[in-house]
C-alpha positions in Angstrom: -77.4 -32.2 82.5 -74.2 -30.2 83.1 -73.7 -29.3 86.7 -77.4 -28.9 87.6 -78.0 -31.4 90.3 -80.7 -31.8 93.0 -79.6 -30.1 96.2 -80.7 -27.7 98.9 -83.1 -25.1 97.5 -82.1 -21.5 97.4 -84.0 -18.7 99.1 -86.6 -16.7 97.3 -85.8 -14.0 94.8 -85.1 -10.6 96.4 -87.7 -8.7 94.5 -90.8 -9.3 92.4 -90.3 -10.2 88.7 -92.2 -7.1 87.4 -89.7 -4.9 89.3 -86.6 -6.7 88.1 -86.3 -4.5 85.0 -86.0 -1.4 87.0 -83.5 -3.0 89.4 -81.4 -4.4 86.5 -81.3 -0.9 85.1 -80.0 0.4 88.4 -77.4 -2.3 88.6 -76.2 -1.5 85.1 -76.0 2.2 86.0 -74.1 1.4 89.2 -71.7 -0.9 87.3 -71.2 1.8 84.7 -70.1 4.2 87.4 -67.4 1.8 88.6 -66.4 0.7 85.1 -66.1 4.2 83.6 -64.2 5.7 86.5 -60.6 4.7 85.7 -60.9 4.9 81.9 -62.5 8.4 82.0 -59.9 9.8 84.3 -56.9 8.4 82.4 -57.3 10.6 79.4 -57.7 13.8 81.5 -54.5 13.4 83.4 -52.6 16.1 81.4 -55.4 18.7 82.2 -55.6 17.6 85.8 -51.8 17.9 86.3 -51.7 21.2 84.5 -54.3 22.6 86.8 -53.3 21.1 90.1 -49.7 20.1 89.7 -48.3 17.0 91.4 -47.0 15.2 88.4 -44.7 13.1 90.5 -47.6 11.5 92.4 -50.4 11.5 89.8 -50.2 7.7 89.5 -51.9 7.5 92.9 -55.1 8.8 91.3 -55.4 5.2 90.0 -53.4 3.3 92.6 -55.3 4.8 95.5 -58.7 4.1 94.0 -57.7 0.5 93.1 -56.4 -0.2 96.6 -59.5 1.1 98.2 -61.8 -1.0 96.0 -59.7 -4.2 96.5 -59.3 -4.1 100.2 -63.0 -3.3 100.9 -64.4 -6.1 98.7 -64.3 -8.8 101.4 -65.8 -6.4 104.0 -68.7 -5.4 101.8 -69.3 -9.0 100.9 -69.7 -10.1 104.5 -71.8 -7.0 105.3 -74.2 -7.8 102.4 -74.6 -11.3 103.8 -75.3 -9.9 107.2 -77.5 -6.9 106.6 -78.8 -7.5 103.1 -77.7 -6.3 99.7 -79.9 -3.1 99.5 -78.4 -1.2 102.5 -74.8 -2.0 101.5 -75.4 -1.0 97.8 -77.2 2.2 98.8 -74.5 3.2 101.3 -71.7 2.3 98.8 -73.3 4.3 96.0 -73.9 7.3 98.3 -70.2 7.1 99.4 -69.0 6.9 95.8 -71.1 9.9 94.8 -69.9 11.9 97.8 -66.3 11.0 96.8 -67.1 12.1 93.2 -68.3 15.5 94.5 -65.3 16.0 96.6 -63.0 15.1 93.7 -64.7 17.8 91.6 -64.0 20.3 94.4 -60.3 19.3 94.9 -57.9 22.1 95.3 -54.6 20.2 94.8 -53.3 16.8 93.9 -53.1 15.6 97.4 -56.7 16.4 98.1 -57.8 14.8 94.8 -55.9 11.6 95.6 -57.5 11.5 99.1 -61.0 12.0 97.6 -60.3 9.3 95.0 -59.7 6.9 97.9 -63.1 7.9 99.2 -64.5 7.1 95.8 -62.8 3.7 95.9 -64.3 2.9 99.3 -67.7 3.2 97.7 -66.6 1.5 94.5 -65.9 -1.7 96.4 -69.5 -1.9 97.4 -70.7 -1.2 93.9 -68.6 -3.9 92.3 -69.2 -6.7 94.8 -72.8 -6.1 95.6 -74.0 -5.6 92.0 -72.5 -9.0 91.1 -74.1 -10.6 94.1 -77.5 -9.1 93.4 -77.3 -10.2 89.8 -77.2 -13.8 91.1 -80.0 -13.1 93.6 -82.4 -11.7 91.0 -82.4 -14.6 88.6 -82.5 -18.4 88.8 -79.6 -20.3 87.5 -80.9 -20.9 84.0 -81.4 -17.1 83.6 -78.2 -15.8 85.2 -76.2 -15.6 82.0 -78.7 -12.9 80.8 -77.8 -10.4 83.5 -74.2 -11.3 83.6 -73.8 -10.8 79.9 -75.5 -7.4 80.3 -73.0 -6.4 83.0 -70.2 -7.7 80.8 -71.5 -5.4 78.0 -71.4 -2.5 80.4 -67.7 -3.1 81.1 -67.1 -3.5 77.3 -68.8 -0.2 76.4 -67.1 1.6 79.3 -63.7 0.4 78.1 -64.3 1.7 74.6 -66.3 4.9 75.4 -64.5 5.9 78.6 -61.3 7.4 77.2 -63.3 9.3 74.5 -65.7 10.7 77.0 -62.9 11.7 79.3 -61.1 13.4 76.5 -64.2 15.3 75.4 -65.0 16.6 78.9 -61.5 17.6 79.6 -61.1 19.4 76.2 -64.4 21.1 75.8 -65.7 21.5 79.4 -63.4 21.1 82.4 -61.8 18.0 84.0 -64.0 18.4 87.1 -67.0 17.4 85.0 -65.5 13.9 84.8 -66.5 13.5 88.4 -69.6 15.7 88.4 -71.2 13.6 85.6 -71.4 10.7 88.1 -73.9 12.6 90.2 -77.0 12.5 88.0 -76.3 8.9 86.9 -75.8 7.8 90.4 -78.8 9.6 91.6 -81.0 7.8 89.1 -79.5 4.4 90.1 -80.0 5.2 93.8 -83.7 6.1 93.2 -84.4 2.9 91.3 -82.7 0.8 94.0 -84.6 2.5 96.9 -87.9 2.4 95.0 -87.9 -1.0 93.4 -85.5 -3.3 95.2 -87.4 -5.2 98.0 -85.6 -8.0 99.8 -87.6 -10.5 101.8 -87.0 -11.0 105.5 -84.0 -13.4 105.8 -83.1 -15.8 108.6 -79.7 -15.7 110.1 -76.9 -18.0 109.0 -74.4 -18.4 111.8 -71.5 -20.5 110.7 -73.6 -21.9 107.9 -76.4 -23.1 110.2 -79.9 -21.8 109.5 -82.2 -20.5 112.2 -85.6 -22.3 112.7 -87.8 -21.5 109.7 -91.2 -21.6 111.2 -92.9 -20.9 114.6 -96.3 -19.9 115.7 -97.7 -16.8 117.5 -95.3 -15.1 119.8 -92.5 -17.7 119.3 -92.2 -16.7 115.7 -91.7 -13.0 116.7 -89.0 -14.0 119.2 -87.3 -16.2 116.6 -87.2 -13.4 114.1 -85.9 -10.9 116.7 -83.2 -13.4 117.8 -82.2 -13.9 114.2 -82.0 -10.1 113.7 -79.7 -9.7 116.7 -77.6 -12.6 115.6 -77.3 -11.2 112.1 -76.2 -7.8 113.5 -72.9 -9.2 114.8 -70.1 -7.9 112.6 -66.4 -8.7 113.0 -65.2 -5.1 113.0 -61.8 -6.0 114.3 -61.4 -8.5 111.4 -62.6 -5.9 108.9 -60.0 -3.3 110.1 -57.3 -5.9 110.1 -58.2 -7.1 106.5 -58.3 -3.5 105.4 -54.9 -2.6 106.9 -53.2 -5.8 105.7 -54.5 -5.5 102.2 -53.7 -1.8 102.0 -50.1 -2.3 103.1 -49.4 -5.3 100.9 -51.0 -3.8 97.8 -49.1 -0.5 98.3 -45.9 -2.5 98.4 -46.8 -4.2 95.2 -48.0 -1.1 93.4 -45.1 1.1 94.4 -42.3 -1.5 94.5 -39.9 -0.9 91.5 -41.6 2.4 90.8 -41.4 4.8 93.8 -38.5 2.8 95.3 -36.4 -0.2 94.4 -37.7 -3.7 95.3 -35.0 -4.4 97.8 -35.0 -0.9 99.4 -35.9 -0.1 103.0 -39.5 1.1 102.3 -40.3 -1.9 100.2 -39.0 -4.4 102.7 -40.7 -2.5 105.6 -44.0 -2.6 103.8 -43.8 -6.3 103.0 -42.7 -7.1 106.6 -45.5 -5.1 108.0 -48.0 -6.7 105.6 -46.9 -10.2 106.6 -47.2 -9.4 110.3 -50.7 -8.0 109.7 -51.6 -11.1 107.7 -50.7 -13.2 110.7 -52.9 -10.9 112.8 -55.8 -11.4 110.4 -55.5 -15.2 110.7 -55.6 -14.9 114.5 -58.6 -12.6 114.6 -60.6 -14.4 112.0 -60.1 -17.8 113.7 -61.5 -16.4 116.9 -64.4 -14.4 115.4 -67.9 -15.9 115.5 -68.7 -14.4 112.1 -65.4 -13.7 110.4 -65.0 -11.3 107.4 -63.1 -13.9 105.5 -64.5 -17.3 106.8 -62.4 -20.4 106.5 -64.9 -22.2 104.3 -64.0 -19.9 101.4 -60.8 -21.8 101.1 -61.9 -25.2 102.5 -64.5 -25.8 99.8 -62.8 -27.1 96.7 -65.1 -25.3 94.2 -64.7 -21.8 95.7 -61.0 -22.2 96.3 -60.4 -23.4 92.7 -62.5 -20.5 91.3 -60.7 -18.0 93.5 -57.3 -19.2 92.3 -58.3 -19.5 88.6 -59.8 -15.9 88.5 -56.7 -14.6 90.4 -54.7 -16.0 87.5 -57.2 -14.3 85.1 -56.4 -10.9 86.8 -52.7 -11.7 86.4 -52.9 -12.5 82.7 -55.2 -9.6 81.8 -52.3 -7.2 82.6 -50.5 -8.2 79.4 -53.0 -6.9 76.9 -54.5 -4.0 79.0 -51.2 -2.5 80.0 -48.6 -3.6 77.5 -50.5 -4.0 74.2 -51.1 -0.2 73.7 -47.3 0.3 74.2 -46.6 -2.4 71.6 -49.1 -1.0 69.1 -47.6 2.5 69.3 -43.9 1.7 69.7 -43.5 -1.3 67.5 -46.3 -1.0 65.0 -46.1 2.8 64.8 -49.8 3.3 65.3 -51.5 6.5 66.5 -53.0 6.4 70.1 -56.6 6.1 68.7 -55.7 3.2 66.4 -53.7 1.5 69.1 -56.7 1.7 71.4 -58.8 0.0 68.8 -56.3 -3.0 68.7 -57.0 -3.5 72.3 -60.7 -2.7 72.3 -61.7 -5.5 69.9 -61.7 -8.0 72.7 -64.5 -6.0 74.3 -66.6 -7.1 71.3 -66.0 -10.8 71.5 -65.9 -11.2 75.3 -69.6 -10.3 76.1 -70.8 -12.2 73.1 -68.9 -15.3 74.1 -70.0 -14.9 77.8 -73.7 -14.8 76.7 -73.4 -17.9 74.6 -71.4 -19.9 77.2 -74.6 -21.1 78.8 -75.3 -23.3 75.8 -71.9 -25.0 76.5 -71.9 -25.3 80.3 -75.4 -26.8 80.3 -74.1 -29.6 78.2 -70.6 -30.2 79.6 -70.6 -28.4 83.0 -69.1 -25.3 84.4 -65.6 -26.6 84.9 -65.1 -28.2 81.5 -66.5 -25.1 79.8 -64.0 -23.0 81.7 -61.2 -25.4 80.9 -62.1 -25.1 77.2 -61.9 -21.3 77.4 -58.7 -21.0 79.4 -57.0 -23.7 77.3 -57.8 -21.7 74.1 -56.6 -18.5 75.9 -53.3 -20.2 76.8 -52.6 -21.1 73.1 -53.5 -17.6 71.9 -51.2 -15.9 74.4 -48.4 -18.3 73.5 -49.0 -17.3 69.8 -48.4 -13.6 70.4 -44.5 -13.8 70.6 -44.6 -15.5 67.2 -46.1 -12.5 65.4 -43.8 -11.2 62.6 -41.7 -8.1 63.4 -42.9 -5.4 63.0 -46.0 -6.9 61.6 -49.5 -5.4 60.7 -52.1 -4.1 63.1 -54.7 -6.7 62.1 -52.5 -9.5 63.5 -52.6 -8.5 67.2 -56.1 -7.3 66.7 -57.2 -10.8 65.5 -55.5 -12.4 68.5 -57.3 -10.0 70.9 -60.6 -10.8 69.2 -60.0 -14.5 69.8 -58.7 -13.9 73.3 -61.8 -12.1 74.3 -63.9 -15.0 73.0 -61.8 -17.5 75.0 -61.9 -15.5 78.3 -65.7 -15.0 78.0 -66.0 -18.7 77.8 -63.8 -19.0 80.9 -64.9 -16.3 83.3 -68.7 -16.2 83.2 -69.2 -20.0 83.7 -67.0 -19.9 86.8 -68.7 -16.8 88.3 -72.2 -18.2 87.6 -71.2 -21.6 88.8 -69.6 -20.6 92.1 -72.5 -18.3 92.9 -74.9 -21.2 92.3 -73.1 -23.4 94.8 -74.0 -21.3 97.8 -77.2 -19.9 99.3 -78.2 -16.3 99.8 -76.5 -16.0 103.2 -73.1 -16.9 101.7 -73.3 -15.5 98.2 -72.0 -12.0 99.1 -68.9 -13.4 100.8 -68.3 -15.9 98.0 -68.7 -13.3 95.2 -66.5 -10.8 97.1 -63.7 -13.4 97.5 -63.7 -14.1 93.8 -63.5 -10.4 92.8 -60.9 -9.8 95.5 -58.7 -12.5 94.1 -59.1 -11.2 90.6 -58.2 -7.6 91.6 -55.2 -8.9 93.6 -54.1 -10.8 90.6 -54.1 -7.7 88.5 -52.1 -5.8 91.1 -49.5 -8.6 91.3 -49.4 -8.9 87.5 -48.7 -5.2 87.0 -45.8 -5.4 89.4 -44.4 -8.7 88.1 -44.8 -8.1 84.4 -43.5 -4.5 84.8 -40.3 -6.0 86.3 -40.1 -8.6 83.5 -40.5 -6.0 80.8 -37.8 -3.7 82.3 -35.5 -6.6 82.8 -35.7 -7.7 79.2 -35.2 -4.1 78.0 -32.1 -3.7 80.3 -30.6 -7.0 78.9 -31.3 -6.0 75.3 -30.1 -2.4 75.6 -27.0 -3.0 77.8 -28.7 -1.9 81.0 -30.0 1.5 79.7 -33.5 2.7 80.3 -36.8 1.2 81.4 -40.1 0.7 79.4 -41.5 4.2 80.2 -38.4 6.1 79.2 -37.9 4.0 76.1 -41.5 4.5 75.0 -41.3 8.2 75.4 -38.1 8.2 73.2 -39.9 6.1 70.6 -42.9 8.5 70.6 -40.5 11.4 69.8 -38.8 9.5 67.0 -35.4 9.8 68.7 -34.7 6.1 69.3 -33.1 3.7 66.8 -34.7 0.6 65.3 -32.9 -1.6 67.8 -34.9 0.0 70.6 -38.2 -0.9 68.9 -37.0 -4.5 68.6 -36.1 -4.4 72.3 -39.6 -3.2 73.2 -41.1 -6.0 71.0 -39.0 -8.5 72.9 -40.1 -7.1 76.3 -43.8 -7.3 75.4 -43.3 -10.8 74.0 -41.8 -11.9 77.3 -44.8 -10.4 79.2 -47.2 -12.4 76.9 -45.3 -15.6 77.6 -45.7 -14.8 81.3 -49.4 -14.3 80.8 -49.6 -17.6 78.9 -48.0 -19.3 81.9 -50.6 -17.7 84.2 -53.4 -19.1 81.9 -51.8 -22.5 82.0 -51.7 -22.3 85.8 -55.4 -21.5 85.8 -56.0 -24.5 83.6 -54.1 -26.8 86.0 -55.9 -25.4 89.0 -59.3 -26.1 87.5 -58.2 -29.6 86.3 -56.6 -30.7 89.6 -58.6 -28.8 92.3 -62.1 -28.0 91.0 -64.6 -30.8 91.1 -65.8 -31.9 87.7 -69.4 -31.2 88.6 -70.1 -28.1 90.8 -72.4 -28.9 93.7 -75.2 -26.5 92.4 -78.2 -25.6 94.5 -81.5 -25.9 92.7 -83.8 -22.9 92.6 
């Protein structure tokens, strides 16, 4: 039935069932820290800039955090497979809280940006390890429960985050945005330390398991040998991956914003990034336990899911970044109402994800994901056909449907790919999926930003970009033709997002096996 086939058995659950409730609560609190972070900060930017200055570089409050999270995901994934989930999650949460404390003590914008990067270094551990532990805690048939809970955390954070940030900035002080993380994180850390108990694992060098049983002294020697083998970490590869990812993502984030795409800084960053990418390949091919092992891309299932969820990150930029601009500039809505138009997809996404198990148990993970991304492609293609200027309920309805479609797409792929690997490979696999999705979002922001500005330039005779035009519309100083130009620019972005969804559909159809090689519990 579905993809569930007899295969190698997975390792035992990492903690006793009666403790799972406390651990799940800790995971949800940890995920809330990472999910709330960017949305809470966004609404407090005026207060932060007014206090610290640095308006010209404030975008790095978000870019620096995103870069640190993205480039550390593969490193933390491998470390969790090597040393276990608990020490990585505890260390990451502690680093995130330390960064939060430093952010609250920042004395200027430069210091705050640096401390946000420290936060991001811990945030990478939170995102990747929480998702991996969610798969460790539950057998396959129960994994949708925990994944739907985590999806709900993201949904609630997306809706509540801006409001919470605004309240703290207006009635307390912007520094409380970071200080509020400390008690929440402390509770999560206590629950993890107290209730999460991982069993002793055997090493898994290059996918080969150590002997499972021995008697007397030989058993002790085998365990010690496995421990020594597990302790080998490819630190050179980790540094190379971090440097390569940081340089390339900086080029993508700042290209077309801080400097033109074909300028000296942009070309230098891309050239350096490509050279570092070559260095990563050389180091990882020679490493005994590489940070990014070759099997991540050699296995059809994992490679297909990585590419498909990378396309998901790409297409998500259209609604999350450009829909609020469309709602305010074209529909004339106030910021709160415009936020509601976007937030309705956070209602349908978790619900659809929770119900997806009833579909993939009948038709399989791949076909369920194809159904979801196929529907998402049609919905995204429908957006440019909305009437101009239209009513608010029209894009809201499309977003409600889009959330339902993407819930049917993302969760089956995540649960499915985690179920094709054992404990010793699950951290690396999960991290590779999240890394591809984050990278897709970064690429999407750059590409679709260039598309939107290009359409605006063509419609307005080369004058202005999306940011300047949006500010003019907000002050009611722009003619109706400019609103029409903004609508055309956002329509072009949605067409690009539809193409990304179609690409994900083709990848799953042509690359992914029809039945995922699932390991039984």
